[in-house]
C-alpha positions in Angstrom: 0.4 -67.3 48.7 3.4 -67.7 50.9 1.2 -70.2 53.2 0.4 -72.4 50.6 3.9 -72.3 49.3 5.6 -73.3 52.6 2.5 -76.0 52.9 3.7 -77.6 49.6 7.5 -77.2 50.7 6.9 -78.8 54.0 4.5 -81.5 52.5 7.5 -82.2 49.8 10.2 -82.9 52.9 7.3 -84.8 54.7 6.6 -87.1 52.0 10.8 -87.4 51.2 11.2 -88.9 55.1 9.1 -91.8 54.5 11.3 -92.1 51.3 9.1 -91.1 48.6 10.9 -89.1 45.6 10.1 -84.9 45.2 8.6 -85.4 41.4 6.1 -87.9 42.7 4.6 -86.1 44.9 4.9 -82.6 42.9 3.3 -84.8 40.1 0.8 -85.6 42.7 0.3 -82.0 43.4 0.3 -80.5 39.8 3.5 -78.5 40.9 6.6 -78.5 38.4 10.0 -79.2 39.7 11.6 -75.7 38.3 8.6 -74.0 40.5 9.2 -76.1 43.3 12.8 -75.3 43.6 12.5 -71.3 43.1 10.2 -71.4 46.2 12.5 -73.1 47.8 15.4 -70.7 47.3 13.2 -67.9 47.9 12.3 -69.0 51.1 15.8 -69.8 52.5 16.4 -65.7 51.1 13.7 -65.0 53.4 14.9 -66.8 56.1 18.1 -66.0 56.1 16.9 -61.8 55.7 15.6 -61.4 59.7 14.8 -57.7 58.6 15.3 -55.1 56.2 18.9 -54.4 56.3 18.1 -51.0 54.0 16.2 -49.1 56.6 17.1 -46.0 57.9 19.2 -46.2 61.2 17.9 -43.3 64.0 20.9 -41.5 62.9 20.9 -41.5 59.5 17.2 -39.9 59.9 18.3 -37.3 62.3 20.6 -36.0 59.6 18.1 -35.8 57.4 15.6 -34.2 59.9 18.7 -31.7 60.5 19.7 -30.6 57.1 16.0 -30.5 56.4 15.6 -28.0 59.6 18.2 -25.5 58.4 17.5 -25.7 54.7 13.3 -26.5 54.5 13.4 -25.3 50.5 15.6 -28.2 49.6 14.3 -31.5 48.0 15.3 -34.8 48.6 17.8 -34.9 45.9 19.8 -32.2 47.3 19.8 -33.3 51.0 21.6 -36.3 49.0 23.9 -34.1 48.1 24.7 -32.0 50.7 25.1 -35.8 52.7 27.7 -37.1 50.1 29.3 -34.1 50.6 30.0 -35.3 54.3 30.9 -39.0 53.0 27.5 -40.3 54.3 25.3 -41.8 51.1 21.7 -42.2 51.3 19.6 -43.0 48.4 17.2 -40.4 47.3 14.1 -42.6 47.1 15.0 -43.6 51.0 15.0 -39.3 52.0 12.0 -39.1 50.1 10.2 -41.9 52.1 11.2 -40.2 55.5 10.8 -36.8 54.7 6.9 -38.3 53.0 6.4 -39.7 56.4 7.2 -37.0 58.6 4.5 -34.7 56.0 7.7 -32.6 55.1 7.4 -32.8 51.5 6.1 -29.8 49.7 4.2 -29.4 46.4 6.7 -28.5 43.4 5.2 -26.9 40.2 7.3 -26.1 37.5 7.5 -23.4 34.9 6.1 -24.3 32.0 8.9 -25.1 29.0 8.7 -21.5 26.6 8.2 -23.3 23.5 4.8 -24.6 24.4 4.1 -21.3 23.5 4.1 -20.2 19.6 5.0 -16.3 19.2 2.2 -15.2 17.3 -1.5 -14.7 17.4 -3.4 -14.4 14.3 -6.5 -12.5 13.7 -7.2 -12.5 9.8 -5.9 -14.3 6.4 -2.6 -13.1 5.2 -1.7 -11.5 7.8 1.3 -14.3 8.5 2.4 -17.4 6.7 4.7 -20.2 7.5 7.3 -21.7 4.8 9.3 -25.0 5.1 10.2 -27.9 3.3 10.0 -31.9 3.9 11.4 -35.1 2.2 9.8 -37.3 -0.6 11.2 -39.9 -2.8 10.6 -39.2 -7.1 11.9 -42.5 -8.7 13.5 -43.1 -5.8 15.5 -40.2 -5.7 15.3 -37.2 -2.6 13.4 -34.5 -3.8 11.2 -31.7 -1.4 8.1 -30.3 -1.4 7.8 -26.8 -0.6 5.0 -25.4 0.9 3.6 -22.0 2.5 0.9 -22.6 4.8 -1.9 -19.2 6.0 -1.3 -19.5 9.6 -5.1 -18.3 10.3 -6.9 -20.4 8.3 -4.2 -23.4 7.6 -5.0 -22.7 4.1 -1.8 -24.1 1.7 -1.2 -21.1 -0.4 1.2 -22.3 -2.7 3.9 -25.2 -3.1 6.4 -26.7 -5.4 8.5 -29.9 -5.6 12.1 -29.2 -6.1 15.1 -31.3 -6.3 16.9 -29.2 -3.9 16.3 -26.3 -2.0 17.8 -22.5 -2.5 17.3 -18.9 -1.9 15.8 -18.9 -5.1 13.1 -21.2 -4.3 11.4 -19.3 -1.3 11.9 -16.5 -3.0 9.9 -18.3 -6.1 7.3 -19.8 -3.6 6.7 -16.5 -1.7 5.7 -14.8 -5.1 3.6 -17.8 -6.1 1.6 -17.4 -2.9 1.2 -13.7 -3.6 0.0 -14.2 -7.1 -2.4 -16.9 -5.6 -3.9 -14.5 -3.6 -4.0 -11.5 -5.4 -1.5 -9.3 -3.6 0.5 -7.1 -5.6 4.1 -7.3 -5.4 4.2 -3.8 -4.5 1.3 -3.9 -2.2 2.3 -1.7 0.8 1.2 -4.7 3.1 2.1 -7.7 2.5 2.2 -11.0 4.4 4.9 -11.8 7.1 6.5 -15.2 6.1 7.9 -17.3 9.2 10.6 -19.7 8.5 13.6 -21.5 10.6 17.3 -20.9 10.7 17.9 -23.2 7.1 20.9 -22.0 4.9 18.0 -21.0 2.1 16.3 -18.9 4.6 19.2 -17.0 6.1 21.0 -16.3 3.3 21.8 -12.7 2.6 19.6 -13.5 -1.0 16.5 -14.3 0.3 16.8 -11.3 3.3 18.0 -8.7 0.1 14.8 -9.7 -1.5 12.4 -9.4 1.3 13.9 -5.9 2.4 13.4 -5.2 -1.4 9.3 -6.0 -1.4 8.9 -4.1 1.8 8.0 -7.4 3.6 9.2 -9.3 6.7 10.9 -12.4 7.5 10.6 -13.5 10.9 12.8 -16.5 12.1 11.4 -19.2 14.4 14.0 -19.6 17.5 16.2 -22.4 17.6 15.2 -25.5 18.9 11.4 -24.0 19.0 9.1 -26.0 17.0 6.0 -24.2 18.2 7.3 -21.2 16.4 6.2 -22.7 13.1 4.0 -25.6 14.5 1.3 -25.3 11.6 3.2 -26.0 8.8 5.4 -28.6 10.9 1.5 -30.3 11.5 0.6 -30.0 7.7 3.8 -32.1 7.0 3.3 -34.4 9.6 -0.3 -34.8 8.1 0.7 -35.1 4.5 3.0 -37.3 5.1 0.7 -40.1 7.0 -2.0 -39.6 4.5 0.0 -39.0 1.0 3.8 -39.2 1.0 4.1 -42.3 3.1 1.3 -44.3 1.3 2.9 -43.6 -2.2 6.4 -44.0 -1.0 7.5 -43.2 -4.7 6.3 -41.4 -7.2 7.6 -42.5 -10.9 8.4 -38.8 -12.0 8.1 -35.4 -11.3 5.3 -34.8 -13.1 3.4 -37.5 -11.1 4.0 -36.6 -8.4 2.8 -32.3 -9.0 -0.7 -34.5 -9.8 -0.7 -36.1 -6.5 0.3 -33.6 -3.9 -1.8 -31.3 -6.1 -4.5 -32.9 -5.5 -3.7 -33.8 -2.0 -3.8 -30.1 -1.6 -6.8 -29.1 -3.3 -8.2 -32.1 -0.8 -6.6 -30.7 2.2 -8.0 -27.0 1.5 -11.4 -27.8 0.3 -12.6 -31.0 1.3 -10.9 -32.4 4.3 -11.9 -31.0 8.0 -9.9 -29.8 10.5 -10.3 -29.9 14.3 -8.1 -27.0 15.3 -11.1 -25.1 13.1 -14.2 -26.3 14.6 -14.2 -29.3 11.8 -14.5 -26.6 9.2 -11.7 -26.7 6.1 -9.3 -24.0 5.8 -10.9 -23.2 2.3 -14.2 -22.4 3.6 -12.2 -20.6 6.6 -10.1 -18.8 4.6 -13.0 -17.5 2.7 -15.4 -16.5 5.9 -12.0 -14.9 7.2 -13.7 -14.3 11.0 -13.5 -16.9 13.7 -16.6 -14.9 15.4 -18.3 -15.5 12.2 -17.9 -19.1 12.2 -18.5 -19.5 15.8 -21.7 -17.9 15.8 -22.5 -20.2 13.2 -21.1 -23.4 15.0 -23.8 -22.3 18.1 -26.5 -22.0 15.2 -26.2 -25.1 13.9 -25.7 -26.8 17.5 -29.1 -25.2 18.7 -30.5 -26.0 15.4 -29.8 -29.5 16.3 -31.2 -29.8 19.5 -34.9 -27.9 18.6 -35.2 -31.0 15.7 -33.8 -33.4 18.6 -36.7 -31.8 21.1 -39.0 -31.6 18.3 -38.8 -35.2 17.5 -38.8 -36.9 21.3 -42.1 -34.8 22.0 -43.6 -36.0 18.9 -42.9 -39.2 19.9 -44.0 -38.8 23.3 -47.4 -37.4 21.7 -47.6 -40.7 19.7 -47.1 -42.7 22.6 -49.8 -41.5 24.6 -52.1 -41.8 22.0 -51.1 -45.6 21.5 -51.8 -46.0 25.4 -54.9 -44.2 25.0 -56.1 -45.9 21.9 -54.9 -48.8 21.2 -54.1 -47.6 17.7 -52.3 -44.7 16.3 -54.8 -42.0 14.8 -57.8 -44.1 16.3 -60.4 -41.9 18.7 -62.0 -43.6 22.1 -65.4 -43.2 20.0 -64.0 -45.6 17.2 -63.4 -48.5 19.6 -65.1 -51.6 18.0 -68.0 -52.6 20.0 -67.5 -56.5 20.4 -71.1 -57.6 21.3 -72.5 -55.6 18.3 -70.4 -57.6 16.1 -71.4 -61.0 17.9 -75.5 -59.8 17.5 -74.6 -59.1 13.8 -73.4 -62.7 13.5 -76.3 -64.1 15.5 -78.3 -62.0 12.8 -77.0 -63.7 10.0 -78.2 -67.2 10.7 -74.8 -69.1 11.8 -75.1 -72.9 11.5 -73.8 -73.1 14.8 -76.1 -70.4 15.9 -76.4 -72.2 19.1 -72.8 -72.1 20.6 -72.8 -68.2 19.4 -76.1 -68.0 21.4 -73.9 -68.7 24.7 -71.1 -67.2 23.5 -72.9 -63.3 23.9 -74.3 -64.7 26.8 -71.4 -65.5 28.6 -69.7 -62.7 27.1 -72.1 -59.8 28.0 -72.3 -61.4 32.2 -68.6 -60.8 31.6 -68.6 -57.2 30.8 -70.9 -56.4 32.7 
């Protein structure tokens, strides 16, 4: 504490007046020399500053108040700018503190950023797919894994591993997805494909292909990752759980096998938090989130009833133990101690006299 520091400094100075060295006194007190001198420096600084020179003077406060009265909508940083235009510098924190003391700081609600809301609302499977690619290493060379994911169930519909990505790969992986879902190329309704604005997606070859087959190719907005957020989220998962763990695949065949094995695990065995902890394959099969919620609520109800029945049974069992002294033993089945003692006496035990005395004492205590 500051008072203790001042006391130590005063004691050291008094001991110096008596001819004792500073180091000896500090050794006795258990204080380091560097700590002591830092205390002295800070003490001199405090003594040289009788007041806070950074505090606003009445004239400056008056200037802030006049601007706030004439322009109530301005905040502290804007008031600082107007004062700078007049050749007066006041820090924005000082202006804010003064306005807060006066109760003139209004709550400021920021508008939510538009990229926090995706531009889609999916109600069933195979309505909208997302396509993108990410890097991986095969033989210490850069390759890419290209995927198509269903936005409703988050099921990986199709994937491919290529050394580079161009328009032909985007078309091929979309065809693979249609084939995997049993959707013919000439079907009147096909899934919309959401992609970013990379050159393989925006090329005239890709656009012409989607126009010919009668499917829609939609582009994410620039710097709006939420427009293709489900695809990006899958890449974050596969990188952390597969690609980064392996680091480098020895060859293309191994990469296809390992990535394919992980995607199968992701689709069929890995619970997904955004799908109420169901798997993507199961959600894709049910194709109705209302039915999934009903199933989830039914399981919750079953769990509650099971726990309720268990604890009710435990309570009954506990009451039986208190009443009879043992589980499943009625009041009429309690052993009569007096009857046992009389049976022992009739058996002619060598210490019959002692047992008779014990029986008499037991009956007296009982009655």
